C-alpha positions in Angstrom: -17.4 -161.0 -204.7 -20.2 -158.7 -203.7 -21.1 -156.0 -206.2 -19.8 -152.6 -205.5 -22.4 -150.2 -204.2 -23.7 -147.8 -206.8 -22.9 -149.9 -209.8 -25.2 -152.2 -211.8 -24.2 -155.6 -213.1 -23.9 -156.0 -216.9 -25.6 -158.9 -218.7 -25.9 -160.0 -222.3 -29.0 -159.2 -224.3 -31.9 -161.7 -223.8 -30.5 -163.2 -220.6 -32.3 -162.9 -217.4 -30.1 -162.3 -214.4 -31.7 -162.3 -211.0 -30.9 -159.5 -208.6 -28.6 -160.7 -205.9 -27.9 -159.2 -202.5 -24.4 -159.2 -201.1 -25.0 -162.3 -199.0 -26.6 -164.2 -201.9 -23.7 -163.3 -204.2 -21.2 -164.7 -201.7 -23.1 -167.9 -201.3 -23.3 -168.3 -205.1 -19.6 -167.7 -205.4 -18.8 -170.5 -203.0 -21.0 -173.0 -204.9 -24.4 -174.6 -204.5 -23.2 -177.4 -202.3 -22.1 -175.2 -199.4 -24.7 -174.0 -197.0 -23.7 -171.0 -195.0 -25.0 -170.7 -191.5 -26.8 -167.5 -190.8 -24.5 -165.1 -188.8 -25.9 -163.6 -185.6 -26.7 -159.9 -185.5 -24.1 -157.5 -184.2 -23.7 -157.9 -180.4 -25.7 -161.1 -180.1 -24.1 -164.3 -178.7 -23.0 -167.0 -181.0 -24.8 -170.3 -181.2 -23.3 -172.9 -179.0 -23.8 -176.2 -180.9 -22.2 -178.1 -178.0 -25.3 -177.5 -176.0 -27.0 -180.5 -177.7 -24.6 -182.8 -175.9 -26.5 -182.2 -172.6 -30.0 -182.5 -174.0 -31.9 -185.4 -175.6 -30.5 -184.6 -179.0 -28.5 -187.9 -179.1 -31.8 -189.7 -179.7 -32.6 -187.7 -182.8 -30.4 -187.4 -185.9 -29.5 -183.8 -186.3 -27.5 -182.5 -189.2 -25.3 -179.5 -188.3 -24.3 -177.3 -191.3 -21.0 -176.3 -189.7 -19.9 -179.9 -189.2 -21.3 -181.4 -192.4 -18.0 -181.4 -194.3 -16.1 -182.9 -191.4 -18.6 -185.8 -191.0 -18.5 -186.5 -194.7 -14.7 -186.6 -194.6 -14.7 -188.9 -191.6 -17.1 -191.4 -193.1 -15.4 -191.4 -196.5 -12.0 -192.0 -194.9 -13.3 -194.9 -192.7 -15.1 -196.5 -195.7 -12.1 -196.2 -197.9 -9.9 -197.9 -195.4 -12.4 -200.7 -195.0 -12.6 -201.0 -198.7 -8.9 -201.3 -199.1 -8.7 -204.0 -196.5 -11.5 -206.0 -198.1 -9.9 -205.7 -201.5 -6.6 -207.0 -200.3 -8.3 -210.0 -198.7 -10.4 -210.8 -201.7 -7.7 -210.3 -204.3 -5.5 -212.9 -202.5 -8.0 -215.7 -203.0 -10.3 -216.7 -205.7 -13.9 -217.5 -204.8 -15.4 -221.0 -205.5 -18.1 -219.6 -207.7 -15.6 -218.3 -210.3 -16.1 -214.7 -209.7 -13.5 -212.3 -211.0 -11.5 -209.9 -208.9 -13.4 -207.1 -210.6 -16.8 -208.3 -209.4 -15.5 -208.9 -205.9 -14.1 -205.4 -205.9 -17.5 -204.1 -207.0 -19.3 -206.0 -204.2 -16.8 -204.8 -201.6 -17.7 -201.2 -202.6 -21.4 -201.6 -202.1 -21.7 -203.8 -199.0 -19.8 -201.7 -196.5 -21.9 -198.7 -197.4 -25.2 -200.6 -196.9 -24.1 -202.2 -193.6 -22.6 -199.2 -192.0 -24.3 -197.9 -188.8 -24.5 -194.2 -188.1 -22.4 -193.0 -185.3 -25.3 -191.3 -183.6 -27.2 -194.6 -183.3 -24.2 -196.4 -181.9 -23.5 -193.8 -179.2 -27.1 -193.5 -178.2 -27.4 -197.1 -177.0 -25.1 -197.0 -174.0 -26.5 -193.6 -172.9 -30.1 -195.0 -172.9 -28.9 -198.0 -170.9 -27.3 -195.7 -168.3 -30.5 -193.7 -168.0 -32.6 -196.9 -167.7 -30.3 -198.4 -165.1 -30.3 -195.3 -162.8 -30.3 -196.5 -159.2 -33.7 -196.1 -157.5 -32.2 -194.4 -154.5 -31.3 -191.3 -156.6 -34.9 -190.8 -157.5 -36.3 -190.9 -153.9 -37.5 -187.7 -152.3 -35.5 -186.7 -149.3 -37.1 -187.2 -145.9 -37.3 -183.4 -145.2 -39.0 -182.7 -148.5 -41.7 -185.4 -148.2 -45.2 -184.2 -147.8 -46.4 -184.5 -144.2 -49.3 -186.8 -143.8 -52.2 -185.1 -142.0 -55.1 -187.1 -140.6 -58.4 -186.5 -142.2 -60.1 -185.1 -139.1 -57.3 -182.5 -138.7 -57.1 -181.4 -142.3 -58.2 -177.8 -142.5 -56.5 -176.9 -145.9 -58.1 -179.3 -148.4 -61.1 -177.1 -148.7 -58.8 -174.4 -150.2 -57.4 -176.8 -152.8 -58.6 -174.5 -155.6 -57.1 -171.4 -154.1 -53.4 -171.3 -154.8 -52.9 -168.1 -152.7 -53.8 -170.1 -149.5 -51.0 -172.5 -150.2 -53.0 -175.6 -149.1 -50.3 -178.1 -150.1 -47.8 -176.8 -147.6 -49.6 -174.4 -145.2 -49.0 -176.7 -142.3 -45.3 -176.8 -143.2 -45.1 -173.0 -143.3 -46.5 -172.6 -139.8 -44.3 -175.4 -138.5 -41.3 -173.6 -139.9 -42.4 -170.3 -138.3 -42.9 -172.1 -135.0 -39.3 -173.4 -135.2 -38.0 -170.0 -136.2 -39.5 -168.5 -133.0 -36.6 -170.0 -131.0 -34.2 -167.6 -132.6 -36.2 -164.5 -131.5 -36.9 -165.3 -127.8 -36.7 -162.2 -125.7 -36.3 -161.5 -122.0 -37.2 -158.5 -119.8 -34.5 -156.2 -121.2 -35.5 -153.0 -119.3 -32.7 -153.3 -116.8 -30.3 -152.7 -119.8 -31.9 -149.3 -120.5 -30.7 -146.7 -118.1 -33.2 -144.0 -119.1 -36.3 -146.1 -120.0 -38.9 -148.0 -118.1 -41.9 -150.2 -118.9 -44.4 -147.3 -118.8 -42.5 -145.4 -121.5 -42.5 -148.5 -123.7 -46.3 -148.9 -123.2 -46.9 -145.3 -124.1 -44.9 -145.8 -127.3 -46.8 -148.9 -128.3 -50.1 -147.1 -127.6 -49.0 -144.4 -129.9 -48.0 -147.0 -132.6 -51.6 -148.4 -132.4 -52.9 -144.9 -133.3 -50.4 -144.7 -136.2 -51.6 -148.0 -137.5 -55.2 -146.8 -137.4 -54.5 -143.4 -139.0 -52.5 -144.8 -141.8 -54.8 -147.8 -142.2 -52.0 -150.3 -142.0 -52.2 -154.0 -141.7 -52.2 -155.5 -138.2 -49.1 -157.5 -139.2 -47.3 -154.2 -139.7 -48.1 -153.2 -136.1 -47.0 -156.5 -134.6 -43.8 -156.6 -136.6 -42.9 -153.0 -135.6 -43.3 -153.8 -131.9 -41.2 -156.9 -132.3 -38.4 -155.0 -134.0 -38.5 -152.2 -131.4 -38.2 -154.8 -128.6 -35.3 -156.6 -130.3 -33.5 -153.3 -130.9 -34.0 -152.1 -127.4 -32.7 -155.4 -126.0 -29.4 -154.8 -127.8 -28.9 -151.0 -127.9 -29.2 -148.5 -125.1 -31.5 -145.7 -126.2 -32.2 -142.3 -124.6 -35.8 -141.5 -123.8 -35.8 -138.6 -126.3 -35.0 -141.0 -129.1 -37.6 -143.6 -128.2 -40.3 -142.2 -130.5 -37.7 -142.1 -133.3 -37.0 -145.8 -132.7 -40.7 -146.7 -132.8 -41.6 -144.7 -135.9 -38.6 -146.0 -137.8 -39.5 -149.6 -136.9 -43.0 -148.9 -138.2 -41.5 -147.6 -141.4 -39.4 -150.7 -141.9 -42.4 -152.9 -141.1 -44.5 -151.0 -143.6 -41.9 -151.6 -146.3 -41.9 -155.3 -145.4 -45.7 -155.9 -145.1 -47.6 -153.1 -147.0 -48.3 -152.9 -150.7 -48.1 -149.1 -150.6 -46.1 -148.1 -147.5 -46.1 -144.5 -146.1 -43.2 -142.3 -147.0 -40.5 -140.9 -144.8 -42.2 -137.5 -144.8 -45.4 -139.1 -143.4 -43.5 -140.5 -140.4 -41.7 -137.2 -139.9 -45.1 -135.4 -139.9 -46.6 -137.7 -137.2 -43.6 -137.1 -135.0 -44.4 -133.3 -135.2 -41.2 -132.7 -137.0 -39.2 -133.5 -133.9 -36.6 -135.3 -136.0 -35.0 -134.6 -139.3 -35.0 -136.8 -142.4 -31.4 -137.7 -141.8 -32.2 -138.9 -138.3 -34.9 -141.2 -139.5 -32.7 -142.7 -142.3 -29.8 -143.1 -139.9 -32.0 -144.9 -137.4 -33.3 -147.1 -140.1 -29.8 -148.2 -141.0 -29.0 -148.7 -137.3 -32.0 -150.9 -136.7 -31.3 -153.1 -139.7 -27.6 -153.5 -138.9 -28.4 -154.3 -135.3 -30.9 -157.0 -136.3 -28.5 -158.3 -139.0 -31.2 -157.5 -141.6 -33.2 -160.5 -140.3 -36.6 -158.9 -139.7 -38.9 -161.7 -140.7 -39.8 -162.3 -137.1 -42.8 -164.6 -136.4 -45.6 -162.6 -134.8 -48.6 -163.9 -132.8 -51.2 -162.4 -135.2 -50.4 -164.9 -137.9 -50.7 -167.9 -135.6 -53.9 -166.5 -134.2 -55.6 -166.5 -137.6 -54.4 -170.0 -138.3 -55.6 -171.5 -135.0 -59.0 -169.8 -135.3 -59.5 -171.5 -138.6 -59.0 -174.9 -136.9 -62.3 -174.4 -135.0 -64.1 -172.3 -137.6 -64.3 -169.4 -135.2 -66.6 -166.7 -136.1 -65.4 -163.2 -136.8 -66.5 -161.8 -133.5 -64.7 -164.6 -131.6 -61.5 -164.0 -133.6 -61.8 -160.2 -133.0 -62.1 -160.8 -129.3 -58.9 -162.9 -129.4 -57.2 -160.2 -131.4 -58.2 -157.7 -128.7 -56.6 -159.7 -126.0 -53.5 -160.2 -128.2 -53.1 -156.5 -129.0 -53.4 -155.5 -125.4 -50.6 -158.0 -124.6 -48.2 -155.9 -126.7 -48.0 -153.3 -124.0 -47.4 -155.7 -121.1 -43.8 -156.2 -120.3 -44.4 -159.5 -118.6 -45.6 -161.1 -121.8 -42.5 -160.1 -123.9 -40.7 -163.5 -123.2 -43.6 -165.5 -124.5 -43.4 -167.0 -127.9 -45.9 -165.7 -130.5 -47.5 -169.1 -131.2 -48.0 -169.7 -127.4 -49.4 -166.3 -126.9 -51.8 -166.6 -129.8 -53.0 -170.0 -128.4 -53.7 -168.5 -125.0 -55.6 -165.5 -126.5 -57.8 -167.8 -128.6 -58.5 -170.1 -125.6 -59.5 -167.0 -123.5 -61.9 -165.9 -126.3 -63.4 -169.4 -126.6 -64.0 -169.6 -122.9 -65.5 -166.1 -122.8 -67.9 -167.0 -125.6 -68.7 -170.4 -124.0 -67.5 -172.2 -127.2 -65.5 -174.9 -125.5 -61.9 -175.5 -124.6 -58.7 -176.7 -126.2 -59.7 -179.3 -128.7 -57.5 -182.1 -130.2 -57.3 -180.3 -133.6 -56.0 -177.2 -131.9 -53.5 -179.3 -130.0 -52.4 -180.9 -133.3 -51.8 -177.7 -135.2 -50.4 -175.6 -132.4 -48.3 -178.3 -130.7 -49.4 -177.1 -127.3 -51.4 -178.9 -124.6 -53.5 -177.3 -121.9 -50.7 -177.5 -119.4 -48.6 -175.4 -121.7 -51.2 -172.7 -121.9 -52.1 -172.4 -118.2 -49.2 -170.1 -117.2 -49.8 -167.7 -120.1 -53.6 -167.7 -119.5 -53.0 -166.6 -115.9 -50.8 -163.7 -117.0 -53.4 -162.6 -119.6 -56.1 -162.7 -116.9 -54.1 -160.5 -114.5 -53.5 -158.0 -117.3 -57.2 -157.8 -118.2 -58.4 -157.7 -114.6 -56.1 -154.8 -113.8 -57.8 -151.3 -113.8 -57.3 -149.6 -117.2 -54.7 -146.8 -117.5 -56.1 -143.5 -118.7 -52.8 -142.9 -120.7 -53.3 -146.2 -122.6 -56.6 -146.0 -124.3 -55.8 -146.6 -127.9 -56.5 -150.4 -128.0 -59.6 -150.2 -125.9 -61.1 -147.3 -128.0 -60.2 -149.1 -131.2 -62.0 -152.4 -130.2 -65.0 -150.5 -128.8 -66.0 -149.6 -132.3 -68.8 -151.4 -134.1 -66.4 -152.5 -136.8 -64.7 -154.6 -134.2 -68.0 -155.8 -132.7 -67.5 -153.7 -129.6 -65.5 -156.6 -128.0 -63.8 -154.3 -125.6 -67.1 -153.7 -123.7 -67.6 -157.5 -123.1 -67.4 -158.5 -119.4 -64.3 -160.5 -118.3 -65.0 -164.1 -117.6 -64.8 -165.1 -114.0 -61.7 -166.8 -112.6 -63.7 -169.9 -111.6 -65.0 -170.5 -115.1 -61.5 -170.0 -116.5 -59.9 -172.4 -114.0 -62.5 -175.0 -114.7 -61.8 -174.8 -118.4 -58.0 -175.2 -117.8 -58.7 -178.4 -115.9 -60.5 -180.0 -118.8 
């Protein structure tokens, strides 16, 4: 029994009694042959010794303190029963060597103990055979998980094998998945469903969103995603013209939360709207957009495909910036809304390559984009008509942005002639 708190144990003179804690005193009272398992702290989960059944513990002999007594009892009972049977057989007959029943009894006590096989070794054999005889079909990688074989002349990711952030092992698979996902987000000209809106109002809104992206120094992905969410919401929900700016600013807020490391706050978006809306209006519109889109806002955007395809031809930064200029201008054109992002990005890159006299649509671009020249021709013609149209004085944000030296002043470059463009499309 543990010693009562506050009292000292008495001992005879000359004897040395070690100091015992309460736990040691209980262990000593039970006897030296019993090993108590350490109890878990208060509130901690108890040890589950049954977990060793699903590991490789069957290959290693493990002695469990809590089951030590049971295993000893089981082995003793089995050995005693085998001894009794051996004694009955040997006592009924006398050996030819003249041994006495007492010596036979002594031999029968020793031999079973020496020849007995541990239960762990017996049970381990069939388990190892099952593991070794596992059918090879179960270890094969499924077809949809196998690594896609890319020809060496079309491999643009091996150079980034040391950069894990570029995902060189499955970058091609990622963009193939995004290209397949585009089919879920195909839009049409929805303006007929909006009784109080028109294409010019939408273009003014997107021109304003470009200024917001510049002032807040947001990623270009944030701008493209905000425009995509705005179009999808307007294609499903009628909106009054007075609420159009609230829809655009709220879509930019959601896109910032999705793309940015440090997105602007709600108060920042209320400020750029000149406090035309209240905080409750913005939060309510955010919930409405998310519910209308079923919270599926990871929409493939052309900007991501544009950077990928420009890498295929090692395009310089000025060429990529020119293609980005064409792509950003296309955001305001209602006729280009039904085009898929990957196809629009391919057309913008081809337009930039022809403008810079860097060639046409090469086989490596056809391999990674999946589009041939015949697929790009209709979109190229729409882009050319948009660029050849006289600029609108109300929509100057994109042109002013790409007239800066930071963007290589690509907005001031002359438009390629239609004859040169048609010749490139025929190649």
